[in-house]
N, C-alpha and C positions, 0 to 999 in steps of 0.2 A: 504494500500500500504506500507507494512513494509519491503518487500524485496528490495534489491538494484535495482535501475532502470537499464534498458538496452537500452531503446529508449527514448531520451530526446527531448523535443520541446522547442523552445524559441520564444517569441513574444515581441512586443514593444507596449506600450500604446500610447495614443494620445499626441500630442505636440511635435514639432520638436526640436531636440537637435543634434548639429553637432557631427560627429564621432561615430555614433551608431554602425557602423561596427566593431569597436574595441571590444565591448562587445560580439557581435556575434562570432568574431574570438576567443575570450577567451574561450567561452563556447565550440565551435567546437573543438578546439585543445586539451583542457583539457579532454573533453569527449572521444576523439579518443585515448588518452593515456591510458584510462581505458578500451578500447575496446568497448565503447558504441556508438550507432548510434545517430546522431543529425539531427533534421529537424527544419525548421523555419516555423512559421505560418504567412501568409501574413496579413498585415493591422490589427494588434491586434488579435481579435478572428474571424474576418470576413472570413479568409481563411477556417475556419472550419464550421462556421455557414452559409456561403453563397459561397460554393466552386464553384458553377456554374458560378459565376462572373469572374472566372479566367481561361482563355483558357489552361494554363499550369498547372492548379490545384492550390488549396489553400495552399499547403505545398511546401516548398523549401528544397530539399536534401542538407545537409551540410556535408562537408568532409574536411580533411586537405588540399586536392588539391584545393577545391573551396575557402578555407580560404586564401590560398596563392595568389589567384587572386583578393581578395578583397582589396580595398583601405581603410586602417583603418581610414582615414580622411574623407571618404565619408559619405553621410547622412544616408544610411541604405539600405541594400539589401532587407529587408523584408517589407519596407514601414511603414508608421506611420499613422494610421487612426485618424480622428478627436477625437473620443471618443467612445469606445466600452465597454459597460457594459452589460454582458449577462443577468443580472437580469432585465434590462430595454431596450429591443431592440424595435426599432420603425419599425412596419410592417403595411402594408395596407391590411385590410380584408374587402371585400364587399365595396370597395371604401372609407373606413374610416380608418384613421391612428390611431393606438393604440400602447401602450407599452405592450410588452409581456415578460414574464419571460422565457428565453431560457437557463437557467443554466443547467437543466437536459439534454437538447438537446446537449449542449456543452460537458458535461461530457461523454455522450454516444458517441459523435464523437471522443473524445480523446481515449476512450476505443476501438472503432472500428479501429482506426489508430494504436493501440497497443502502445500508448504513456504512459509511466510509470510515468513521472514527467515533470513538466513545469518550465522553468526559464522565469520570466516575468520582463521586464525592464519598470518600471512604476513610476509615481509620487505619491503624497499623496493620491489622490482619488483612484488611481489604487490599492494601498495597501489594502484599505478597501474591494474592490471587490475581490481581491485574498484571503483575509482572509475568506470571506463568502464562496468562492469556496473550500477553504481548509477544512472548517467545513463540507462541503458536501462530502468530501472524496478525493479531489485533492491533490496530493503530489506536493507542490509548493514552490519555492524559488524565492525571489524577489531581484532585483537590484535597488537601489534608484536612481532616475533621477530627477534633479531639478536644473534649472539655478538660482533659488532664494536661494538655500541651506537651505530650510525650512523644510526638513524631519527630524523628531526626531530620536534620538539614533545614528546618524552618523555625523561625523565631516564635511565630504565633500561628497556631492552628485555628481554623474556623470553629467557633463555639466556645473557645476558652474564655474570652473576655466576658461573655454573658454568664458563664458559670462562676467566674471570679466575682462579678458584681453581686450576684445572688448570694454567694457564700459569705461575702463580707457583710451583707445586710443581715443574714441569719446569725452570724457570729456576734454582731452588735447586739442583737436581741438576746442571745444566750448570755452575753456578758452582763447586760442589765438585769436579767433574771437571776444570775449568780450573785450580783451585788445586793439585790433586794432580799434574796433568801439566805444570804451569808453562807454560800456553798461554793464548791469548786465545780465548774462545768467542764466536762470532757467531751469535746465535739469531734466526731469522726467525719472526715470529708473524703471525697474520692481521690485516689492516687495509689494505684496498686504497685507501680514501679517507679513513679516519679513524683516528687513532692512539690511541684510548682504551685498547685492550687492551695495546698495547706500553708506553704511558706508565704506566698504573696498575700493571701487573704488574712492569715494570722497576723502578719505585720500591720496591715491596714486596720485591723480590729483591735489592736493593742493587746494581743495575747501575751500571757506570761510564759507559756511553754509551747513550742511547736515541734512535733515529732514527725520526721519524714523517713521514707525508706532508705535514702542515701546515707544516713548516719546511724550508727549504733545507739541504742537507747539503754541508759542505765537508770532504772527507776529509783534506785537509792539516791542518786545524784539529783534527780528531778524532785524527789520528795524533800531533800535537804534544801533545795533552792526555793520551793514553795513555802517550806516552813519558815525560811528567813524573810519572806515577803508578807505572809499573812500575819496580821496583828489585830488588835481591837479596832483600830482605826480603818484597817483594810482587811476585812474578814471574808474575802472571796478570791476566786482565781479563775482563769480561763486557760484551758489546755486544748490545743488543736492537734488532732491526730490524723495522719494520712492512713488510709485503710491497709496499706501494704507494709507497715512498719514491722520490724523484727526485733522483738525484745531479747535482751541478753539472757533472761531466764529461760527463754524458749530454745536457745541454741543447744542445750544439752539433750534435747529430744523429749522434753516433758510432755509435749502435746503431739504425739505421734498419730499419723492417720489411722483410722479404724479400718477393719476389714471392709466395711461398707464403702468407705472412701476409696480404698484401693481398687475395689471392684468397679467403681464408677469410672475412675481415671487414675493413672499412675501419678498425675500431677495435681490431684484433688487436694484442696486444703480447706480448713474450716471445721465446723462442728457437724457431724453426721447425725441424721435422724433416720427413721424408717422410710422417709420419702425423698429427702433432698439434703443438699449440703448448704448450711447457712454460713455465709461469709460476711455479709454486710452487718456491721455493728459489733463484730467480735473484738476489734481493736479497742474501740471506746469502752466496751464493757470490761475488758481485761485491765486496761490502764486505770479506769475509775475504781474498780474493786481493789486493786493492789495499792493505789495511792491512799485510799481510805484506810486500809490496814496500817500503812506506814505512818500516816499523818494523824490518824484519829480525827479527821475532819470529814464533814459530809461532802460526798461527791455524787454527781449524777451524770450518766452518759447520755449523749444525744447523737443521733445519726442523721446527717443530711443526705448522704448517698445519692440515689437517683433523682432526688428533688432538685438538685442543681441542674438537671437537664431540662427542666420545665420553664415555663414563663415566656416572656418576650425577649428577643435579642436586644443587646445594647446597640447604641449608635455605631460603636466601633465595629461590631460584628456585621451590622448591616452594610457598612462601607466595605469591610473586608470580604464579605460574601460576593458582592458585586465585582470587586477587584479580582478575586480568585476566578470567578466565572469568566470574566473578560480575559483574564490572563491565560486561561486554558485555550480559548479561541486564538489568542495571539500566538501561543505555542504551536498550534496546528497550522496556522497561516505561515509560520516561519519554517515549517517542515519538521518540527520536533515531534517525536513520538516515543512512547515508553518513558515518559517523564512525569515528574510531580511539580506542580506550581508551588514555589516556596517563597514566603515573605521574608526577605532578608533586608530589613530597613536600611536605606529608604527604597530599596529596589524590590521588584518581583522577578525571581529567577526561575529557570527551568532546570530541575535536577534529575539526572537519570534515576529511575526507580531502583536500580541496583544499589544506589548509594543510600536509599531511604529505608529499604526493607530490613527486617530482622535486627533493627536497632531501636534503642529507646533514648529519647532526649531526657537525660536525668539532670539534676541540679549539681553543677560542679562545686566541689568543696571550697573553692576560692572565688565563687561567683559574687557579684555585687549584692545580690539579695541576701546571701549568707552573711556578708560583711555588715549590711544594714541591720539585720536582726541582732547580731552580736553587739553592734554599736549601741543599739537601743536597750541592751540588757536582757534580751529574750533568751531563755534557756532552750537549747536545741537538742537536749537529750542527754548531755554529759555534764561533767563538772565545769563550772564557769571559770 
């Protein structure tokens, strides 16, 4: 697919992020300026792989006129499937469920619909899927989407700023509640491998302690720090915890996976029940319980978790969404393919997918945000 495309498709990977219409609008309007046709694929790749599930068809025509009617702050006109990987599609054959490789079927459907190139708005896992499809011949450009800002090679992923603003607002409320009740609030936010959300929101909300996956956590040191800050005049505290933190007490293997977890997945973590593994909330609960025992102060855990994905996008994300969508079309017009649009202030760059996949953008130990937190006297999990 070396010729410039004339019919562009756009789809959205799994996981809700507010304001997805802004990216769709950016792609649609920029494509129209070049005289290209744009269509949207419903629910990831489902609109092409399972078109019979959609009474109006699995593709959505996109035009400047339809873009004008879209609300850029709405969740998304194309829908967002839980997770669609064409290399591992679950189908039922002869009454038995099995995973089937439908990648060739997908590429054939794209060709049948005369789609020359695909713009895909995806997270980290989705980048790997699109890279595999690109190696099989798909002309693809990806837009990075992550509320945890953990996608490598880009400074800001679409959706992060909205999640950050919401998280700061909720931390402000938790801090006021802790002040009124004279307790220590332990608030868990999303961040399984990267602590950007916890760190930046915690700094803005005036947290006493911020615990992130990149740094080892010594709860004895955290308890000593809080003990030194809590007094009659200031009898409250705010601890922000990223969900992916690893406590030093856990390193000895005290919380080993149960047989139930192992049977579900060799990488399963969290608390197992007879039905599912519960991950969300475990970090806040563990930290709150252990701090209460060490401090003899009342603590209460709160979990923001997926709530940070809701609401309306910020002005920054609305602008960024349009810029990412337009940037994807610029990449295709320049003959780029198999790339991700990356925001590298003040520029928008086109990065080969191979440089972005299987990597996580973590918080460097010497980053400016780390320095700011320490300068403000915030405890980051160890001795000050």
